[in-house]
Every structure is written in structure tokens, then in C-alpha cells.
DRENTOR-357646 format. One record per residue (C-alpha): z, x, y; residue in three letters. Coordinates in steps of 0.02 Angstrom, whole numbers, plus 50000, padded with zeros to 5 digits. Layout:
// residues N
Z, X, Y, Ala
...
This chain:
// residues 466
49697, 48944, 49976, Met
49559, 48825, 49886, Thr
49554, 48850, 49671, Gln
49389, 48951, 49622, Phe
49281, 48813, 49594, Ala
49204, 48823, 49399, Asp
49009, 48895, 49447, Ser
48962, 48793, 49282, Glu
49047, 48630, 49335, Ser
48888, 48493, 49384, Arg
48883, 48350, 49356, Arg
48698, 48303, 49310, Asp
48603, 48189, 49415, Gly
48707, 48248, 49579, Ala
48627, 48232, 49736, Asp
48725, 48403, 49839, Thr
48760, 48538, 49753, Glu
48939, 48585, 49709, Ser
48985, 48718, 49835, Pro
48996, 48912, 49783, Pro
49127, 48954, 49701, Pro
49259, 49090, 49761, Gly
49316, 49103, 49936, Pro
49215, 49091, 50110, Ser
49220, 49229, 50259, Arg
49326, 49117, 50332, Val
49467, 49102, 50184, Glu
49456, 49291, 50165, Val
49486, 49304, 50362, Leu
49636, 49190, 50349, Arg
49694, 49293, 50189, Thr
49677, 49481, 50267, Ala
49750, 49446, 50459, Trp
49935, 49409, 50414, Pro
49889, 49574, 50302, Leu
49849, 49676, 50436, Ile
49981, 49620, 50560, Leu
50115, 49639, 50429, Ala
50042, 49824, 50399, Asn
50044, 49855, 50589, Ala
50241, 49822, 50612, Thr
50280, 49971, 50485, Val
50242, 50115, 50610, Pro
50342, 50014, 50750, Leu
50524, 50035, 50644, Leu
50487, 50247, 50646, Gly
50455, 50248, 50842, Leu
50612, 50151, 50872, Ala
50719, 50229, 50780, Asp
50666, 50399, 50869, Thr
50680, 50331, 51042, Ala
50857, 50280, 50987, Val
50906, 50434, 50923, Ile
50820, 50521, 51070, Gly
50893, 50439, 51184, Asn
51070, 50430, 51103, Thr
51067, 50564, 50997, Gly
51033, 50748, 50978, Thr
50903, 50838, 50915, Val
50986, 50886, 50756, Val
51018, 50700, 50749, Asp
50796, 50690, 50770, Leu
50794, 50834, 50633, Gly
50906, 50762, 50498, Ala
50817, 50587, 50517, Ile
50643, 50650, 50498, Ala
50693, 50763, 50353, Leu
50813, 50623, 50280, Gly
50692, 50477, 50302, Ala
50541, 50602, 50228, Leu
50633, 50595, 50048, Ile
50687, 50418, 50045, Leu
50500, 50376, 50090, Asn
50426, 50486, 49971, Phe
50530, 50416, 49812, Val
50510, 50226, 49849, Tyr
50316, 50260, 49878, Trp
50327, 50327, 49703, Ala
50374, 50176, 49654, Phe
50241, 50080, 49747, Gly
50179, 50014, 49590, Phe
50311, 49877, 49595, Leu
50180, 49798, 49736, Arg
50018, 49830, 49674, Met
50062, 49788, 49472, Gly
50152, 49626, 49515, Thr
49976, 49579, 49653, Thr
49884, 49602, 49494, Gly
49949, 49502, 49377, Phe
50016, 49373, 49475, Val
49862, 49318, 49534, Ala
49788, 49327, 49379, Gln
49916, 49188, 49327, Ala
49854, 49102, 49472, Val
49682, 49094, 49431, Gly
49714, 49034, 49256, Ala
49848, 48899, 49316, Gln
49982, 48952, 49207, Asp
50147, 48932, 49322, Glu
50252, 48961, 49205, Pro
50166, 49149, 49208, Glu
50157, 49152, 49369, Val
50366, 49150, 49396, Arg
50351, 49264, 49236, Ala
50254, 49366, 49327, Gly
50384, 49403, 49445, Leu
50520, 49396, 49356, Ala
50496, 49554, 49254, Arg
50439, 49681, 49402, Pro
50575, 49603, 49494, Leu
50711, 49663, 49340, Leu
50637, 49837, 49321, Leu
50629, 49865, 49519, Gly
50810, 49824, 49545, Ala
50845, 49917, 49384, Ala
50749, 50084, 49439, Ile
50853, 50067, 49617, Gly
51022, 50065, 49532, Val
50967, 50229, 49442, Val
50917, 50302, 49614, Ile
51076, 50251, 49690, Val
51165, 50332, 49533, Val
51059, 50474, 49511, Leu
51084, 50506, 49718, Arg
51194, 50662, 49721, Trp
51029, 50772, 49596, Pro
50913, 50677, 49724, Ile
50997, 50733, 49879, Glu
51016, 50909, 49808, Arg
50838, 50953, 49758, Val
50752, 50859, 49884, Ser
50849, 50958, 50020, Leu
50818, 51122, 49911, Gly
50629, 51099, 49942, Leu
50627, 51084, 50091, Leu
50672, 51188, 50243, Ser
50800, 51151, 50388, Gly
50954, 51214, 50475, Gly
51119, 51206, 50421, Ala
51181, 51057, 50541, Glu
51006, 50953, 50520, Val
51027, 50966, 50327, Glu
51203, 50922, 50327, Ser
51184, 50782, 50429, Ile
51016, 50758, 50320, Ala
51120, 50752, 50183, Ala
51221, 50616, 50242, Gln
51095, 50499, 50308, Tyr
51022, 50506, 50121, Val
51197, 50461, 50054, Arg
51202, 50310, 50182, Val
51029, 50230, 50161, Arg
51005, 50251, 49975, Ile
51113, 50105, 49951, Trp
50965, 50020, 49999, Gly
50864, 50072, 49856, Ala
50887, 49921, 49734, Pro
50832, 49792, 49881, Ala
50701, 49893, 49930, Cys
50591, 49904, 49770, Leu
50667, 49712, 49725, Ala
50580, 49664, 49895, Thr
50415, 49781, 49856, Tyr
50396, 49646, 49696, Val
50410, 49512, 49825, Val
50270, 49579, 49937, Met
50151, 49608, 49786, Gly
50199, 49412, 49725, Gly
50171, 49345, 49896, Leu
49998, 49439, 49906, Ile
49941, 49375, 49725, Gly
49994, 49196, 49779, Leu
49883, 49207, 49931, Gly
50053, 49163, 50028, Ala
50025, 49305, 50175, Thr
50081, 49221, 50303, Arg
50244, 49218, 50240, Gln
50233, 49388, 50217, Leu
50209, 49408, 50374, Leu
50366, 49350, 50428, Ala
50460, 49438, 50310, Leu
50365, 49593, 50371, Gln
50414, 49558, 50550, Val
50601, 49522, 50504, Phe
50628, 49664, 50402, Leu
50597, 49782, 50532, Asn
50661, 49663, 50689, Gly
50823, 49661, 50613, Ile
50810, 49848, 50547, Asn
50773, 49907, 50736, Ile
50921, 49767, 50801, Ala
51021, 49851, 50686, Leu
50975, 50032, 50717, Asp
51018, 50014, 50902, Val
51178, 49918, 50868, Leu
51254, 50057, 50771, Phe
51165, 50227, 50846, Ala
51138, 50177, 51011, Gly
51298, 50052, 51057, Val
51409, 50120, 50912, Leu
51361, 50296, 50941, Asp
51358, 50318, 50773, Met
51182, 50447, 50782, Gly
51086, 50477, 50622, Ala
51197, 50410, 50492, Val
51178, 50229, 50621, Gly
51011, 50240, 50591, Val
51033, 50243, 50400, Ala
51170, 50105, 50380, Leu
51049, 50003, 50505, Gly
50909, 50029, 50375, Thr
51001, 49996, 50212, Ala
51098, 49832, 50288, Ile
50909, 49765, 50346, Ala
50837, 49805, 50167, Glu
50959, 49714, 50089, Trp
50967, 49544, 50225, Thr
50782, 49551, 50198, Ser
50763, 49563, 50015, Leu
50881, 49387, 50034, Gly
50740, 49318, 50141, Leu
50614, 49364, 50025, Ala
50702, 49290, 49875, Leu
50695, 49126, 49959, Trp
50528, 49115, 50052, Leu
50444, 49131, 49871, Val
50558, 49027, 49775, Ala
50504, 48906, 49922, Arg
50326, 48939, 49886, Val
50341, 48936, 49700, Leu
50437, 48763, 49709, Arg
50304, 48687, 49813, Arg
50159, 48736, 49670, Arg
50135, 48618, 49506, Glu
50264, 48563, 49411, Pro
50264, 48632, 49230, Ser
50371, 48582, 49068, Asp
50439, 48768, 49067, Glu
50616, 48806, 49152, Pro
50572, 48888, 49341, Phe
50652, 49056, 49210, Leu
50582, 49042, 49027, Ala
50671, 49188, 48987, Trp
50587, 49196, 48801, Pro
50421, 49229, 48918, Arg
50505, 49344, 49039, Ile
50569, 49455, 48897, Leu
50408, 49443, 48807, Asp
50384, 49618, 48727, Arg
50183, 49613, 48735, Ala
50195, 49560, 48921, Arg
50327, 49705, 48970, Leu
50232, 49836, 48869, Arg
50068, 49777, 48971, Glu
50167, 49782, 49127, Met
50235, 49950, 49097, Leu
50054, 50035, 49046, Ser
49996, 49993, 49200, Ala
50141, 50013, 49305, His
50148, 50201, 49229, Ser
49948, 50235, 49264, Asp
49972, 50162, 49450, Ile
50137, 50298, 49464, Leu
50015, 50443, 49398, Val
49857, 50360, 49518, Arg
49987, 50372, 49669, Thr
50063, 50573, 49636, Leu
49883, 50619, 49609, Leu
49818, 50532, 49776, Leu
50008, 50639, 49862, Leu
49930, 50800, 49765, Gly
49764, 50761, 49860, Gly
49855, 50745, 50045, Phe
49976, 50897, 49982, Ala
49816, 51010, 49964, Trp
49748, 50956, 50137, Phe
49894, 51001, 50234, Thr
49948, 51169, 50130, Asn
49744, 51224, 50170, Gln
49792, 51159, 50356, Ser
49916, 51272, 50365, Ala
49805, 51433, 50329, Lys
49735, 51406, 50490, Phe
49852, 51426, 50610, Gly
49967, 51320, 50690, Asp
49839, 51227, 50823, Ala
49742, 51182, 50662, Thr
49898, 51099, 50548, Leu
49926, 51022, 50701, Ala
49780, 50966, 50749, Ser
49744, 50878, 50574, Asn
49912, 50803, 50587, His
49848, 50719, 50729, Leu
49684, 50671, 50660, Leu
49773, 50582, 50527, Leu
49888, 50488, 50586, Gln
49709, 50406, 50657, Leu
49657, 50399, 50481, Val
49813, 50311, 50445, Ser
49803, 50190, 50594, Phe
49650, 50143, 50526, Thr
49724, 50115, 50357, Ala
49814, 49956, 50431, Phe
49666, 49845, 50456, Phe
49545, 49917, 50277, Leu
49727, 49891, 50172, Asp
49702, 49700, 50242, Gly
49548, 49668, 50148, Phe
49584, 49773, 50019, Ala
49764, 49658, 49995, Phe
49621, 49518, 50002, Ala
49533, 49576, 49876, Ala
49700, 49611, 49743, Glu
49710, 49430, 49766, Ala
49551, 49338, 49764, Leu
49482, 49462, 49605, Val
49644, 49422, 49530, Gly
49623, 49244, 49511, Arg
49448, 49253, 49491, Ala
49496, 49347, 49323, Lys
49640, 49238, 49284, Gly
49508, 49093, 49296, Ala
49378, 49178, 49196, Ala
49266, 49133, 49328, Asp
49114, 49279, 49334, Leu
49028, 49205, 49493, Ser
49209, 49173, 49574, Ala
49222, 49373, 49555, Phe
49059, 49417, 49630, Asp
49085, 49321, 49796, Arg
49266, 49380, 49790, Ala
49205, 49578, 49787, Val
49061, 49514, 49893, Trp
49147, 49430, 50050, Arg
49304, 49543, 50069, Thr
49193, 49703, 50083, Thr
49060, 49677, 50178, Glu
49207, 49600, 50311, Leu
49302, 49776, 50250, Ala
49140, 49884, 50307, Val
49090, 49819, 50428, Val
49280, 49835, 50513, Ser
49272, 50028, 50436, Gly
49118, 50030, 50549, Leu
49194, 49971, 50687, Leu
49337, 50094, 50679, Leu
49237, 50235, 50666, Ala
49150, 50204, 50820, Gly
49288, 50182, 50905, Thr
49372, 50330, 50856, Ile
49184, 50399, 50906, Leu
49206, 50339, 51065, Val
49411, 50340, 51120, Leu
49480, 50465, 50994, Gly
49486, 50600, 51132, Gly
49584, 50480, 51218, Val
49705, 50428, 51068, Gly
49694, 50642, 51045, Ile
49761, 50670, 51237, Asp
49883, 50505, 51218, Leu
49966, 50609, 51059, Leu
49982, 50765, 51133, Thr
49983, 50880, 51284, Asp
49939, 51045, 51196, Leu
49764, 51103, 51246, His
49745, 51203, 51095, Ala
49794, 51077, 50976, Val
49687, 50931, 51092, Arg
49534, 51064, 51073, Ala
49557, 51090, 50873, Val
49545, 50878, 50839, Ala
49410, 50846, 50974, Arg
49298, 50949, 50866, Asp
49310, 50852, 50728, His
49313, 50687, 50803, Leu
49159, 50647, 50710, Val
49209, 50714, 50523, Glu
49346, 50585, 50557, Val
49207, 50431, 50606, Gly
49123, 50498, 50438, Val
49274, 50480, 50356, Tyr
49352, 50310, 50412, Val
49175, 50219, 50391, Ala
49164, 50267, 50203, Leu
49347, 50248, 50170, Ser
49324, 50063, 50165, Ala
49221, 50090, 49977, Trp
49367, 50179, 49917, Ala
49495, 50060, 49979, Phe
49408, 49893, 49927, Gln
49374, 49955, 49747, Leu
49553, 50002, 49723, Asp
49585, 49828, 49783, Gly
49469, 49756, 49639, Val
49529, 49869, 49497, Phe
49701, 49843, 49569, Ile
49668, 49631, 49561, Gly
49597, 49639, 49386, Val
49747, 49763, 49317, Thr
49621, 49901, 49251, Arg
49755, 50040, 49311, Thr
49683, 50176, 49175, Arg
49498, 50159, 49250, Ser
49607, 50175, 49451, Met
49735, 50355, 49350, Arg
49551, 50410, 49264, Asn
49460, 50408, 49432, Ala
49610, 50467, 49546, Ala
49615, 50646, 49416, Leu
49422, 50656, 49430, Val
49408, 50648, 49633, Ser
49525, 50752, 49645, Leu
49463, 50895, 49528, Ala
49310, 50859, 49652, Gly
49419, 50869, 49808, Phe
49471, 51035, 49744, Leu
49303, 51093, 49680, Ala
49257, 51070, 49877, Leu
49387, 51138, 49950, Ser
49345, 51303, 49865, Trp
49158, 51297, 49895, Leu
49170, 51247, 50090, Leu
49313, 51322, 50155, Ile
49264, 51492, 50140, Pro
49086, 51464, 50227, Ala
49155, 51344, 50377, Tyr
49349, 51351, 50376, Gly
49421, 51193, 50458, Asn
49247, 51102, 50446, His
49218, 51141, 50261, Gly
49395, 51067, 50223, Leu
49357, 50894, 50313, Trp
49198, 50892, 50251, Ile
49275, 50916, 50061, Ala
49377, 50798, 50112, Phe
49262, 50670, 50160, Ile
49193, 50716, 49991, Gly
49351, 50662, 49902, Tyr
49364, 50473, 49964, Val
49167, 50472, 49929, Val
49216, 50535, 49748, Leu
49372, 50392, 49734, Arg
49239, 50263, 49782, Ala
49126, 50298, 49674, Ala
49223, 50327, 49522, Ser
49265, 50167, 49517, Leu
49107, 50096, 49586, Gly
48997, 50162, 49426, Val
49131, 50058, 49315, Leu
49095, 49908, 49395, Val
48944, 49837, 49297, Pro
49050, 49873, 49133, Ala
49169, 49776, 49196, Leu
49071, 49669, 49254, Arg
48997, 49631, 49070, Arg
49190, 49603, 49016, Ser
49223, 49478, 49127, Leu
49082, 49368, 49089, Ala
49117, 49387, 48898, Thr
49289, 49312, 48938, Ser
49201, 49190, 49052, Ala
49094, 49128, 48902, Ser
49251, 49132, 48773, Arg
49335, 49015, 48880, Thr
49205, 48881, 48921, Arg
49153, 48890, 48727, Ser
């Protein structure tokens, strides 16, 4: 990707103007499409696991995988800050053309992710016991789920370290390498699951073993890919890994502060979706099932919108690192316009073809009827969610994580208040309207901070030029 041009750099008397700073639509699309495809490969693994066990295992095995995967996915998702924080810091170092800091910005969270992964492995027994105690399952299902967790959890250090590499690749603009990594990870995982669970008849434990091996194998590829990208960049006088810089206390504190903010923000988002599910259950099984089904449609649209948000993270991070306000504005505008158009197209697709999708996902008439009755609300939610995704990307890119944490708290409080007001009068429609309000509040609570963010970047740009 081309470096952002300094908006002030023009030669006096030049016949033509310099190109506008920041990315074009083509550059944004070139950055985003591998990210969209990489996201789209994620659900294929779950489908493959279900298909393998569904054809070779038992109902107990299927239930055990669902329970065990839920436990570990929740644990790993809580550490998603390793991916998000890395993208912002690396992108800013790229924009500042500080190659030693690019490498250090990757090395610090790699050490942290590996350390957290080791702690998870050490605490595997209490994690297993507490998690199974909170979830409900039959004795046999819980027994096999515990075996699944005990085996798969050995991949935790590799899984979290790979999160960091993925964040680094996004920050570096190496999105095709990220796509290759994601395809390899899910491809080898599926192949090993078929071997262990299908051919060798190891059941749920075979699926767990295949996933753990795939995570370690993929980490090896991830480290090779990112090292290759880094070695192709501009050389510097410092060693490839400058440990005094990596262990700089001020930088470490900055990283830990950003990561803790993102962790709180993630837990608040989890709380919002948990509240939605809990309220859905109060309306009966058919409504609970239909809302779950509709959330699958929402999750599908996130594959596309996340691609543009990830592109925003990288591009605005570079603009901040370069202290280039014009490049920042253009990056925000270009990524957002494409995301909003995509959101509208996805919303229209749901309104037109959502009924077909519902019929493919379930043959239960009661669930179909309830789900169809809420397609308009789902479409509105998807159309408006593009703004929340994009502003998340912008604030991750400039590492204004405290603002994200506070916005998550404000929007969750608003969601709870709207639910309290609307559900008694409008039932499940009221819940969905409150859910729409939730995503609007997520966007608005960050949107109001953008002018102050621009002023801060303008001040940094002035200081850099002076």
C-alpha cells in the first residue's frame, strides 16, 4: 500500500497538484476484500466439526463439542484485545516510518499473548470446573466436554499468539497474507478433524486434538509470514528485535492500558448480547429460537462490515502515525462510505431474501413465523450497524481505547433502559427496537468524540510540521 502523502507537500510553481492524501476507494477495497474472505472462512470450521461428528459420532459427542467449544471460545474472545490493540499500534508505527517500533509493537503483545496462554493452560482445571458448573448439560455430555477442554486448551498459547500476528498483518496492510493464514488454519483444522474424529473414530476428543495441533501449526506459518513481511520493509540500524525497545516501560504501560480498556469494552458487549438472549428466553422457546436464528443473519453481515472496519483500523492508524489529518479524513471517509453502502445492500438482501434464509435454517413453523415477523427490524439493525463497526475501527486504529470503553458502558446502559421502557408495551418487537437503539448508541457515543479526535490529530500534525 502506498504511503500517505503529506497534504502540505507541494512544490512551488508545479503544473499539477499532488495526489490527494490517503487511500482511494480501490485501495480500501484492495485492503478489505481479503479480510472479508478471511472472516467468511471462520464458520466453515464449525460446520465441518458438526458434519464430521454428526456422521461418525453420537448425540452426546455433538453436545459435548457444543459445550466445550462454547467455554473455550468465550475464554479466547475475552482476549480479543490482543488482535485489536496490535493493529492500532503497528499501523501507527508504519505511518511514522519507525521500523524498529513496528517490530517492537508486534513483539510486546506476542510475549503477552504467549504468557496469557500459558496461564490458561496452568489454570485448565479450575476453568473447566467453573465453566461446566455454570452451564447445564447431562452427566455424559459434561464428562466428554471436560475431556474436549482438557485436550484443546493446550493450543491456548498458540491461539492467542496468532491473534497478535493477525492484528499485526492488518496493521501492516498485509491482508492477503492474513487471508492465506486464515485459510490454512481452518483448512488444516478440518483435515485433522476428519482424520482423528472420522477415520480414527476418536470422537469429540479427536476434534479437540485436531484443533490444538492446527493452532500450533498455524502459529508457525503466522510467524514465518509476518517475519517475511517485516524483512521486506525498510532496513534500520537497530537489530531485528531490539529488546531494550521491546521492554520499554512506558510503551508496555501504554499497551497494557489499551488492552485493559478493550477487555472491559468486550465484556460490556458480551453483557449486551447476553441481556438480549436472556430477555428473548422470557418470551418462550419459539421466540428464543427465532431471535437466535436472526442473530445468525446479523453475524453473517458482520463478515462484510468487519472487513471495512479492519481496513479503517489500519488506514487511520497510519494516518495518525504520519500526523497527517488530511489522510485521516480521507481514510475515514473512504472506508465509511463503502461500509455504509454495503450495510444498505446487506439490509436490502435480508428484507428480500431473509425469508428464504430462515426456511433454510429451520423447518419449525412456529420459529419461522416469529422470525419472519422481525425481518424489518433486523434489516434496520444491519443498515445502522455499519456506523458502529466503522467508528470502532477508527478508534481502534488511533488507540483511543478509553473512549471505546466509556462508549460501551453508555450504550449498554441505554440498551437496558430502552428494554425496560419498550418490552412491556411491545414485547419482542420492543426488544428488537431497543437492540437497534443499542447499536445507534454505540455509534453515537463514539461519533460525538470525532471532532475532538480530529482537533487532537490536527495539533499533532502542526507540531510535526513545526
